[in-house]
C-alpha positions in Angstrom: -28.1 -138.2 -18.1 -31.6 -136.9 -18.9 -30.6 -133.3 -17.9 -27.6 -133.6 -20.3 -29.9 -134.8 -23.1 -32.3 -131.8 -22.5 -29.4 -129.4 -22.5 -28.0 -130.7 -25.8 -31.5 -130.7 -27.4 -32.1 -127.1 -26.4 -28.7 -126.0 -27.6 -29.3 -127.6 -31.0 -32.7 -126.0 -31.3 -31.3 -122.6 -30.5 -28.4 -123.1 -32.9 -30.8 -124.2 -35.7 -33.1 -121.2 -35.0 -30.1 -118.8 -35.1 -28.8 -120.2 -38.4 -32.3 -120.2 -39.9 -33.0 -116.6 -38.9 -29.9 -115.3 -40.6 -30.5 -113.9 -44.1 -28.8 -111.7 -46.6 -29.3 -107.9 -46.5 -28.4 -106.6 -50.0 -28.6 -103.4 -51.9 -26.5 -100.6 -53.5 -24.1 -98.1 -51.9 -24.3 -94.7 -53.6 -22.9 -91.2 -53.1 -25.6 -89.1 -51.4 -27.3 -86.7 -53.7 -25.9 -88.4 -56.8 -26.6 -91.6 -58.9 -22.9 -92.4 -58.6 -22.3 -95.8 -57.0 -19.4 -96.4 -54.6 -17.2 -99.5 -55.0 -14.9 -101.0 -52.4 -17.0 -99.9 -49.4 -16.2 -102.0 -46.3 -19.2 -103.3 -44.5 -18.8 -104.8 -40.9 -21.5 -106.5 -38.9 -20.8 -105.2 -35.5 -22.8 -108.0 -33.8 -20.9 -110.9 -35.5 -17.7 -109.2 -36.7 -18.4 -110.5 -40.2 -17.1 -108.4 -43.1 -18.2 -107.7 -46.7 -17.3 -105.3 -49.4 -19.3 -103.6 -52.2 -18.4 -104.7 -55.8 -17.7 -102.5 -58.8 -21.4 -101.8 -59.3 -21.7 -100.6 -55.7 -23.7 -103.8 -54.8 -23.3 -105.2 -51.3 -24.5 -108.4 -49.5 -24.0 -109.5 -45.9 -25.6 -112.0 -43.6 -27.6 -110.5 -40.8 -30.4 -111.0 -38.3 -32.8 -108.3 -37.0 -31.1 -106.2 -34.4 -27.6 -106.4 -35.9 -25.6 -103.2 -36.4 -23.9 -102.6 -39.7 -21.0 -100.2 -40.2 -20.2 -98.7 -43.7 -16.8 -97.1 -44.2 -14.9 -95.9 -47.3 -12.0 -93.6 -48.0 -13.3 -90.1 -48.8 -16.7 -90.6 -47.2 -18.1 -90.2 -43.7 -18.7 -93.5 -41.9 -22.3 -94.5 -41.5 -24.2 -97.3 -39.6 -27.7 -98.8 -39.5 -29.5 -101.2 -37.2 -31.1 -104.0 -39.2 -34.9 -104.3 -38.9 -37.4 -106.7 -40.4 -38.7 -103.8 -42.6 -35.4 -103.3 -44.4 -34.9 -107.0 -44.8 -38.1 -107.3 -46.9 -36.5 -105.6 -49.9 -33.1 -104.4 -51.2 -31.8 -101.6 -49.0 -29.6 -98.8 -50.5 -27.1 -96.9 -48.5 -26.1 -93.3 -49.2 -22.7 -92.1 -48.0 -21.9 -88.5 -47.5 -18.5 -87.3 -49.1 -16.0 -86.3 -46.4 -15.2 -82.8 -47.5 -12.5 -81.1 -45.5 -12.5 -77.3 -45.6 -10.5 -74.7 -43.8 -11.2 -71.0 -43.8 -8.0 -69.7 -45.4 -6.2 -72.8 -46.6 -7.0 -74.8 -49.7 -6.8 -78.6 -49.0 -5.0 -80.3 -51.9 -5.1 -83.9 -52.9 -2.2 -85.0 -50.7 -3.6 -83.2 -47.6 -7.0 -84.9 -48.3 -5.2 -88.3 -48.5 -3.5 -87.6 -45.1 -6.8 -86.7 -43.5 -8.6 -89.8 -44.9 -5.7 -92.0 -43.9 -5.9 -90.8 -40.3 -9.6 -91.3 -40.3 -9.4 -94.8 -41.8 -6.8 -95.7 -39.0 -9.3 -94.5 -36.4 -12.3 -96.2 -37.9 -10.4 -99.6 -38.0 -8.4 -99.2 -34.7 -10.6 -102.0 -33.3 -9.0 -104.5 -35.7 -5.6 -102.9 -36.4 -4.6 -102.5 -32.8 -6.0 -105.8 -31.6 -3.4 -108.5 -31.0 -4.0 -112.1 -32.2 -6.1 -113.9 -29.7 -4.2 -117.2 -30.0 -0.4 -117.5 -29.7 1.5 -118.0 -32.9 4.7 -119.8 -33.9 7.4 -119.3 -31.3 5.4 -116.8 -29.3 6.3 -117.8 -25.7 3.9 -117.6 -22.8 4.1 -118.7 -19.2 4.0 -122.5 -18.8 4.8 -123.1 -22.5 7.0 -126.1 -23.2 10.5 -125.5 -24.7 10.8 -125.2 -28.5 8.2 -124.0 -31.0 4.6 -123.5 -30.0 1.8 -123.0 -32.5 -2.0 -122.8 -32.2 -3.3 -123.2 -35.8 -7.0 -123.4 -34.9 -7.4 -119.8 -34.1 -5.0 -118.6 -36.8 -6.8 -120.5 -39.6 -10.3 -119.9 -38.3 -12.7 -118.2 -40.7 -12.9 -115.1 -38.6 -9.2 -114.7 -38.4 -8.9 -115.2 -42.2 -11.5 -112.6 -42.8 -9.7 -110.2 -40.4 -6.4 -110.7 -42.2 -8.1 -110.2 -45.6 -9.7 -106.9 -44.4 -6.3 -105.6 -43.0 -4.7 -106.5 -46.4 -7.5 -104.7 -48.2 -7.2 -101.6 -46.0 -3.5 -101.4 -46.7 -4.2 -101.6 -50.5 -6.9 -98.9 -50.2 -4.5 -96.6 -48.4 -1.8 -97.2 -51.1 -4.2 -96.6 -53.9 -5.4 -93.4 -52.4 -1.8 -92.2 -52.0 -1.1 -92.9 -55.7 -4.3 -90.9 -56.6 -3.1 -88.0 -54.5 0.4 -87.9 -56.2 -1.0 -88.6 -59.6 -4.3 -86.7 -59.6 -6.4 -86.7 -62.8 -6.9 -82.9 -62.8 -3.1 -82.3 -62.6 -2.3 -84.9 -65.2 -4.8 -83.4 -67.6 -3.3 -80.0 -67.2 0.3 -81.3 -67.9 -0.6 -83.6 -70.8 -3.4 -81.5 -72.3 -5.4 -84.8 -72.6 -9.1 -85.1 -71.8 -11.9 -87.6 -72.0 -11.1 -91.1 -73.1 -7.5 -90.3 -74.0 -6.9 -89.0 -70.5 -8.6 -92.1 -69.0 -6.4 -94.4 -71.1 -3.3 -92.5 -70.1 -4.2 -92.7 -66.4 -4.7 -96.4 -66.5 -1.8 -97.3 -68.7 0.8 -95.2 -66.9 -0.4 -95.3 -63.3 2.8 -95.2 -61.2 3.6 -97.7 -58.4 3.1 -96.9 -54.7 6.9 -97.4 -54.1 7.7 -94.8 -56.8 5.2 -92.3 -55.5 6.5 -92.6 -51.9 10.1 -91.8 -53.0 9.4 -89.3 -55.8 9.5 -85.5 -55.4 7.0 -83.3 -57.2 9.6 -82.7 -59.9 10.0 -86.4 -60.3 6.3 -86.8 -60.8 6.2 -84.0 -63.4 9.1 -85.5 -65.3 7.4 -88.9 -65.2 4.2 -87.5 -66.7 6.1 -85.7 -69.4 8.1 -88.8 -70.3 5.0 -91.0 -70.4 2.9 -88.6 -72.5 5.6 -88.7 -75.2 5.3 -92.5 -75.3 1.5 -92.2 -75.3 1.4 -89.8 -78.2 3.8 -91.9 -80.2 1.6 -94.9 -79.7 -1.5 -93.0 -80.8 0.3 -91.7 -83.9 1.3 -95.3 -84.9 -2.3 -96.4 -84.8 -3.3 -93.7 -87.3 
C-alpha cells in the first residue's frame, strides 16, 4: 500500500513539473531577406505532436519545453525546424523561411507547374499524418474478436489530439485548393488581360476569385473568357459609382 502511495506521489510530482515547465514560444514568421510576414504557416511540435498556425500578421504561438523540436512548413517555402532552448524562450523568436524557388536550365516554370511541385512537397512533408490510419477503430470498422453489430470507440476519435489532426488535414486540403486557384487565376495574368493595376486589380481579384471546382474543370480558354466577362461587370460597377 505504501509503495503504491509513493508511486502515485512521484507520478503527480512529475506531471506537475511537466505542466509547469511548458511555456509559450512566440514570435513572427517572415520571408527571409524581406520584411514580408508569412501567414498560414503550419507549426508542429515534433515532441508532442501539437499543432499551431501563424495568423494574418505572421504571428505564431505554441506550447513547448526546452528540447522540443518545432517544424515550420508553408506552401512556396522550404520547410525549416528548430530545437527549443532556454535562450530562445526568454524573448520572442522570429522565424525566417526561404522561398522554394524551382528553376530548370531551359524550361520556365509557370504558376501551375509551381503549384504541382509545392503540392507534391506538401504531401511529402505531411505524409506522417496523411498516411497514418486512425489509431482507434471507428463506427462499423470490424476487427478480430469484435461483437456483432456496430462498434465505435469515441474516446480516441474525439480526443484533443485527434481533433487537432483532423483540423490540420482539413487546413492542408484548403491550402492546396487555394494555391491551385492562385495558379489558374494568377495576379500577373489577370492584370495583363484586364489592364487593371494597384487597388483596382486587388478589388477585382478578391471580388471575382473563381471557385476551386470551376478551376479544376476549366480550360485555359474558359479562364480567359471568365476574366473577360467579369472585367466587363467590374467596369460597369465602377462607372455607376462615378
